[in-house]
DRENDO-1510 file (C-alpha; in Angstrom, 1 decimal, always signed):
<recs>
REC; n; res; u; v; w
REC; 1; MET; +37.4; -106.4; -61.7 .
REC; 2; PRO; +36.1; -108.8; -64.4 .
REC; 3; ALA; +37.7; -112.3; -64.7 .
REC; 4; VAL; +39.7; -113.0; -67.8 .
REC; 5; PRO; +39.7; -116.6; -69.0 .
REC; 6; GLN; +43.1; -118.3; -69.6 .
REC; 7; ARG; +44.1; -121.8; -70.8 .
REC; 8; SER; +45.5; -124.0; -68.1 .
REC; 9; ALA; +48.4; -126.2; -69.4 .
REC; 10; ALA; +48.1; -128.7; -66.5 .
REC; 11; TYR; +44.6; -129.7; -66.9 .
REC; 12; GLY; +43.9; -128.8; -70.5 .
REC; 13; GLN; +40.9; -126.7; -69.6 .
REC; 14; TYR; +40.1; -123.2; -68.9 .
REC; 15; SER; +40.7; -121.6; -65.6 .
REC; 16; TYR; +39.9; -118.1; -64.4 .
REC; 17; THR; +42.4; -115.5; -63.0 .
REC; 18; TYR; +42.2; -111.7; -62.5 .
REC; 19; ARG; +44.3; -109.3; -64.6 .
REC; 20; PRO; +44.0; -105.6; -63.8 .
REC; 21; ARG; +43.1; -103.3; -66.7 .
REC; 22; PRO; +44.7; -99.9; -67.3 .
REC; 23; ARG; +43.4; -97.2; -65.1 .
REC; 24; ARG; +41.8; -95.1; -67.8 .
REC; 25; ARG; +39.3; -93.4; -65.6 .
REC; 26; ARG; +42.0; -92.0; -63.3 .
REC; 27; ARG; +44.0; -90.8; -66.3 .
REC; 28; LEU; +40.9; -89.0; -67.5 .
REC; 29; THR; +40.3; -87.4; -64.2 .
REC; 30; GLN; +43.8; -86.2; -63.9 .
REC; 31; SER; +43.6; -84.7; -67.4 .
REC; 32; PHE; +40.4; -82.9; -66.6 .
REC; 33; ARG; +41.9; -81.4; -63.5 .
REC; 34; LEU; +44.9; -80.2; -65.5 .
REC; 35; LEU; +42.6; -78.6; -68.0 .
REC; 36; LEU; +40.7; -76.8; -65.2 .
REC; 37; ALA; +43.9; -75.6; -63.7 .
REC; 38; LEU; +45.1; -74.2; -67.0 .
REC; 39; LEU; +41.7; -72.5; -67.6 .
REC; 40; GLY; +41.8; -70.9; -64.2 .
REC; 41; ALA; +45.3; -69.7; -64.7 .
REC; 42; GLY; +44.2; -68.2; -68.0 .
REC; 43; LEU; +41.2; -66.4; -66.5 .
REC; 44; PHE; +43.4; -65.0; -63.7 .
REC; 45; LEU; +45.9; -63.7; -66.1 .
REC; 46; SER; +43.3; -62.0; -68.3 .
REC; 47; GLY; +41.6; -60.4; -65.3 .
REC; 48; PHE; +45.0; -59.1; -64.1 .
REC; 49; LEU; +45.8; -57.6; -67.5 .
REC; 50; LEU; +42.3; -56.1; -67.8 .
REC; 51; GLY; +42.6; -54.5; -64.3 .
REC; 52; ARG; +45.8; -52.9; -65.2 .
REC; 53; SER; +44.3; -51.4; -68.4 .
REC; 54; THR; +41.4; -49.8; -66.6 .
REC; 55; ALA; +43.3; -48.7; -63.5 .
REC; 56; GLY; +43.4; -45.1; -64.7 .
REC; 57; VAL; +39.7; -44.8; -65.5 .
REC; 58; GLN; +37.6; -43.1; -62.8 .
REC; 59; ARG; +34.0; -44.1; -62.7 .
REC; 60; THR; +31.4; -41.4; -62.0 .
REC; 61; PRO; +28.0; -41.9; -60.6 .
REC; 62; ASP; +25.0; -41.7; -63.0 .
REC; 63; ALA; +23.7; -38.2; -63.4 .
REC; 64; ALA; +20.4; -37.5; -61.9 .
REC; 65; PRO; +17.7; -37.1; -64.4 .
REC; 66; GLY; +17.2; -33.4; -65.4 .
REC; 67; LYS; +14.0; -31.5; -64.8 .
REC; 68; THR; +12.6; -30.8; -68.2 .
REC; 69; GLN; +9.8; -28.2; -68.2 .
REC; 70; MET; +7.3; -28.7; -70.9 .
REC; 71; ILE; +5.5; -25.6; -72.0 .
REC; 72; GLN; +2.1; -26.3; -73.4 .
REC; 73; GLN; -0.2; -23.9; -75.1 .
REC; 74; GLY; -2.4; -22.0; -72.6 .
REC; 75; GLN; -0.5; -23.5; -69.7 .
REC; 76; PRO; +2.5; -21.3; -68.8 .
REC; 77; PRO; +5.3; -23.1; -67.0 .
REC; 78; THR; +5.7; -23.0; -63.2 .
REC; 79; GLU; +8.2; -20.2; -62.8 .
REC; 80; PRO; +11.3; -20.8; -60.7 .
REC; 81; SER; +13.2; -17.9; -59.3 .
REC; 82; ALA; +15.6; -16.9; -62.1 .
REC; 83; ASP; +17.6; -14.6; -59.9 .
REC; 84; PRO; +21.1; -16.1; -59.1 .
REC; 85; THR; +20.6; -15.0; -55.4 .
REC; 86; GLY; +17.2; -16.7; -55.2 .
REC; 87; SER; +15.6; -13.3; -54.5 .
REC; 88; GLU; +12.1; -12.6; -55.9 .
REC; 89; ASP; +12.5; -8.8; -55.5 .
REC; 90; TRP; +13.4; -8.2; -59.1 .
REC; 91; LYS; +9.9; -9.0; -60.2 .
REC; 92; LEU; +8.3; -6.4; -57.9 .
REC; 93; LEU; +10.6; -3.5; -58.6 .
REC; 94; LEU; +8.5; -0.4; -58.2 .
REC; 95; VAL; +9.4; +2.4; -60.7 .
REC; 96; ASN; +7.4; +5.6; -60.8 .
REC; 97; GLY; +7.7; +9.3; -60.3 .
REC; 98; ASP; +8.2; +8.9; -56.6 .
REC; 99; ASN; +10.4; +5.8; -56.9 .
REC; 100; PRO; +13.1; +6.2; -59.6 .
REC; 101; LEU; +15.4; +3.5; -60.5 .
REC; 102; PRO; +18.1; +3.0; -57.7 .
REC; 103; ASP; +21.4; +4.7; -58.3 .
REC; 104; ASP; +23.1; +1.3; -58.3 .
REC; 105; PHE; +20.6; -0.2; -60.7 .
REC; 106; GLN; +22.2; -2.4; -63.3 .
REC; 107; VAL; +20.6; -3.2; -66.6 .
REC; 108; PRO; +19.7; -7.0; -66.4 .
REC; 109; GLU; +20.7; -9.5; -69.0 .
REC; 110; LEU; +18.4; -8.9; -72.0 .
REC; 111; THR; +16.9; -11.2; -74.6 .
REC; 112; GLN; +16.7; -9.7; -78.0 .
REC; 113; LEU; +13.3; -9.7; -79.7 .
REC; 114; GLN; +12.3; -8.9; -83.2 .
REC; 115; ASN; +12.3; -5.4; -84.6 .
REC; 116; GLY; +15.1; -4.3; -82.2 .
REC; 117; HIS; +13.2; -4.9; -79.0 .
REC; 118; ALA; +14.5; -6.5; -75.9 .
REC; 119; VAL; +13.3; -7.7; -72.4 .
REC; 120; ASP; +14.7; -8.9; -69.2 .
REC; 121; SER; +15.8; -12.5; -70.0 .
REC; 122; ARG; +14.1; -13.8; -66.8 .
REC; 123; ALA; +10.7; -12.6; -68.1 .
REC; 124; TYR; +11.3; -13.6; -71.7 .
REC; 125; PRO; +9.9; -17.2; -71.5 .
REC; 126; ALA; +6.6; -16.0; -70.1 .
REC; 127; LEU; +6.3; -13.2; -72.6 .
REC; 128; GLN; +7.0; -15.5; -75.5 .
REC; 129; GLN; +4.5; -18.1; -74.3 .
REC; 130; MET; +1.8; -15.4; -73.9 .
REC; 131; MET; +2.5; -14.1; -77.4 .
REC; 132; ASP; +2.5; -17.6; -78.9 .
REC; 133; ASP; -0.8; -18.5; -77.2 .
REC; 134; ALA; -2.4; -15.2; -78.4 .
REC; 135; ARG; -1.4; -16.0; -81.9 .
REC; 136; ALA; -2.7; -19.6; -81.5 .
REC; 137; ALA; -6.0; -18.0; -80.6 .
REC; 138; GLY; -6.1; -16.3; -84.0 .
REC; 139; LEU; -4.9; -12.9; -82.9 .
REC; 140; SER; -2.1; -10.7; -84.1 .
REC; 141; PRO; -0.3; -9.0; -81.2 .
REC; 142; LEU; +2.6; -6.7; -81.9 .
REC; 143; ILE; +5.2; -5.5; -79.4 .
REC; 144; CYS; +5.8; -1.8; -80.2 .
REC; 145; SER; +8.0; -0.9; -77.2 .
REC; 146; SER; +10.1; -2.7; -74.7 .
REC; 147; TYR; +13.4; -2.0; -72.9 .
REC; 148; ARG; +14.6; +1.6; -73.3 .
REC; 149; THR; +18.0; +3.1; -72.5 .
REC; 150; GLN; +18.3; +6.3; -70.4 .
REC; 151; GLU; +19.0; +8.2; -73.6 .
REC; 152; LYS; +16.0; +6.8; -75.4 .
REC; 153; GLN; +13.7; +7.7; -72.5 .
REC; 154; GLN; +15.1; +11.2; -72.4 .
REC; 155; ALA; +14.5; +11.7; -76.1 .
REC; 156; LEU; +10.9; +10.5; -75.8 .
REC; 157; PHE; +10.2; +12.7; -72.8 .
REC; 158; ASP; +11.8; +15.8; -74.5 .
REC; 159; ARG; +9.7; +15.2; -77.6 .
REC; 160; GLN; +6.5; +15.1; -75.5 .
REC; 161; VAL; +7.5; +18.3; -73.7 .
REC; 162; GLN; +8.0; +20.0; -77.0 .
REC; 163; LYS; +4.6; +18.9; -78.1 .
REC; 164; TYR; +3.0; +20.8; -75.2 .
REC; 165; LEU; +5.2; +23.8; -75.5 .
REC; 166; ALA; +4.0; +24.1; -79.1 .
REC; 167; GLN; +0.5; +24.2; -77.7 .
REC; 168; GLY; +1.3; +27.3; -75.6 .
REC; 169; CYS; +2.1; +25.6; -72.3 .
REC; 170; THR; +4.8; +27.0; -70.0 .
REC; 171; GLN; +8.0; +24.9; -69.5 .
REC; 172; GLU; +6.7; +23.6; -66.1 .
REC; 173; GLU; +3.2; +22.9; -67.5 .
REC; 174; ALA; +4.7; +21.1; -70.5 .
REC; 175; ARG; +6.8; +18.9; -68.2 .
REC; 176; GLN; +3.9; +18.1; -65.9 .
REC; 177; ARG; +1.6; +17.2; -68.8 .
REC; 178; ALA; +4.3; +15.2; -70.6 .
REC; 179; ALA; +5.1; +13.2; -67.5 .
REC; 180; ARG; +1.5; +12.0; -67.4 .
REC; 181; TRP; +2.1; +10.0; -70.7 .
REC; 182; VAL; +5.8; +9.6; -70.9 .
REC; 183; ALA; +7.8; +8.9; -67.7 .
REC; 184; PRO; +10.8; +11.2; -67.1 .
REC; 185; PRO; +14.1; +9.4; -67.5 .
REC; 186; GLY; +14.9; +7.2; -64.5 .
REC; 187; THR; +11.3; +6.7; -63.6 .
REC; 188; SER; +10.1; +4.5; -66.5 .
REC; 189; GLU; +9.4; +0.9; -66.2 .
REC; 190; HIS; +10.7; +0.4; -69.7 .
REC; 191; GLN; +14.2; +1.0; -68.4 .
REC; 192; SER; +13.9; -2.0; -66.1 .
REC; 193; GLY; +13.3; -4.4; -69.0 .
REC; 194; LEU; +10.1; -5.7; -67.4 .
REC; 195; ALA; +7.6; -3.7; -69.4 .
REC; 196; VAL; +6.3; -4.0; -72.9 .
REC; 197; ASP; +3.8; -2.1; -75.0 .
REC; 198; ILE; +1.6; -4.5; -77.0 .
REC; 199; VAL; -0.9; -3.4; -79.7 .
REC; 200; ASP; -3.2; -5.1; -82.2 .
REC; 201; ILE; -1.5; -5.2; -85.6 .
REC; 202; SER; -4.7; -3.9; -87.1 .
REC; 203; ASN; -4.7; -0.9; -84.8 .
REC; 204; GLN; -1.3; +0.4; -83.7 .
REC; 205; ASN; -2.6; +3.7; -82.3 .
REC; 206; LEU; -1.7; +4.3; -78.6 .
REC; 207; ASN; -5.0; +5.6; -77.4 .
REC; 208; GLU; -8.0; +4.4; -75.4 .
REC; 209; GLN; -9.5; +2.8; -78.5 .
REC; 210; GLN; -6.8; +0.2; -78.1 .
REC; 211; GLU; -8.8; -1.5; -75.3 .
REC; 212; ASN; -11.5; -2.5; -77.8 .
REC; 213; THR; -9.2; -4.5; -80.1 .
REC; 214; PRO; -9.3; -8.3; -79.9 .
REC; 215; VAL; -5.7; -8.5; -78.8 .
REC; 216; GLN; -6.3; -6.2; -75.8 .
REC; 217; GLN; -9.4; -8.1; -74.8 .
REC; 218; TRP; -7.5; -11.3; -74.8 .
REC; 219; LEU; -4.5; -9.9; -73.0 .
REC; 220; MET; -6.6; -8.3; -70.3 .
REC; 221; ALA; -8.3; -11.6; -69.7 .
REC; 222; HIS; -5.2; -13.8; -69.7 .
REC; 223; CYS; -2.1; -11.8; -69.0 .
REC; 224; ALA; -2.1; -12.7; -65.3 .
REC; 225; ASP; -1.8; -16.3; -66.2 .
REC; 226; TYR; +1.6; -15.5; -67.6 .
REC; 227; GLY; +2.8; -13.2; -64.8 .
REC; 228; PHE; +1.8; -9.9; -66.5 .
REC; 229; ILE; -0.5; -7.1; -65.3 .
REC; 230; LEU; -2.1; -4.2; -67.1 .
REC; 231; ARG; +0.1; -1.7; -65.4 .
REC; 232; TYR; -1.9; +1.5; -65.8 .
REC; 233; PRO; -5.7; +0.8; -65.4 .
REC; 234; THR; -8.2; +3.5; -66.2 .
REC; 235; ASP; -9.2; +4.2; -62.6 .
REC; 236; LYS; -5.8; +4.2; -61.0 .
REC; 237; SER; -4.1; +7.2; -62.5 .
REC; 238; SER; -4.2; +9.1; -59.2 .
REC; 239; LEU; -2.0; +6.4; -57.7 .
REC; 240; THR; +0.2; +5.5; -60.6 .
REC; 241; GLY; +0.7; +9.0; -61.8 .
REC; 242; ILE; +0.3; +7.8; -65.4 .
REC; 243; GLY; -2.8; +8.1; -67.6 .
REC; 244; TYR; -4.8; +5.0; -68.8 .
REC; 245; GLU; -2.7; +2.9; -71.1 .
REC; 246; PRO; -4.5; -0.2; -72.3 .
REC; 247; TRP; -1.3; -1.4; -74.0 .
REC; 248; HIS; +1.3; -1.3; -71.3 .
REC; 249; TYR; +2.0; -4.7; -69.6 .
REC; 250; ARG; +4.4; -5.3; -66.8 .
REC; 251; TYR; +5.9; -8.6; -65.6 .
REC; 252; VAL; +5.5; -9.2; -61.9 .
REC; 253; GLY; +5.3; -13.1; -61.7 .
REC; 254; THR; +2.2; -15.2; -61.8 .
REC; 255; GLU; +1.5; -15.2; -58.1 .
REC; 256; ALA; +1.5; -11.4; -57.8 .
REC; 257; ALA; -0.2; -10.9; -61.2 .
REC; 258; ARG; -3.2; -13.1; -60.2 .
REC; 259; GLU; -3.6; -11.4; -56.8 .
REC; 260; ILE; -3.4; -7.9; -58.3 .
REC; 261; THR; -5.9; -8.8; -61.1 .
REC; 262; GLU; -8.3; -10.6; -58.8 .
REC; 263; GLN; -8.3; -7.8; -56.3 .
REC; 264; GLY; -8.5; -5.0; -58.8 .
REC; 265; LEU; -5.3; -3.4; -57.6 .
REC; 266; CYS; -2.4; -1.5; -59.2 .
REC; 267; LEU; +1.2; -2.3; -58.3 .
REC; 268; GLU; +1.4; +0.7; -56.0 .
REC; 269; GLU; -1.5; -0.6; -53.9 .
REC; 270; TYR; -0.2; -4.2; -54.0 .
REC; 271; LEU; +3.2; -3.2; -52.6 .
</recs>
C-alpha cells in the first residue's frame, strides 16, 4: 500500500506511516458476482416458463421435397404406374371381337374433356400433352369420339346394321358388315376409356382420306412418344377384325407404343 505522510508532533517534521484504503476492488467484484447471479437466475426462470408454454407442441420432421414432374413441349413426362395396385395391365387391356370386356369390368375414373368427351384419367395427361404439342406445331386436331357407354355403343352398332339392311343385306350379313366398322357392344375399345378418335378440324370425315391430313401425318409420326398407337392399321384388318381407321388411337403406355410402332405390329400381335 502507498505511504501516507503525517506530521510528527515530537520532532516537528514529517514521518511516514501506512493507512489502509477502503477495499473498493473487492466491493466491485462482489457486486459483479451478484449481478451475474441475478442474471443467471433470470435466464433460468425465463427458460423454465418458455419450456412450459411449448410443452404441448409436437415437432414434426421436415417433409421430404416432392417430386414435381415438369411437362415440356414435345417431351412427354416419364409415366409412373397410375394404377393403385401398381399393375400395368390396365394399359394393355385387349378388347376385340374375340376378347370382350370382362364381366367384372368396372368403368375407370374418367376425366371430362370438351364437347362432352371423356377418357380414362390415367391416360389423360399424355393425351392432353399430345394434343397441346400438335397445336403448338400449327395443327388443329379434334377429338370426335372417346369413352362410350354400353348404351351408346349399342345405338351406334344398331344404326350401322340398319344401314346395311337398307342396302338389301340379310340380318346376319348386316351384322357382320357392321361389325367391321363399329364394334358390337362389349367389344369396343371406346368402352374402356383408353381410345379416342382424332380428326383434322379441316376434314372431319371418317374415311381413308383422313390419313392425308396434316393432323394424321403428325399423329402417326409422334403418337408413340405419348403412349398411343394407331390401333387399326391398313394391313392388319385380318388380325384386328376392324377395317383401316386412320383416326383411331389407343393408349398403351410409351414403352409398348414404341415397340409396337417400331416393329410394325398391331396390339393383337404384340400381346
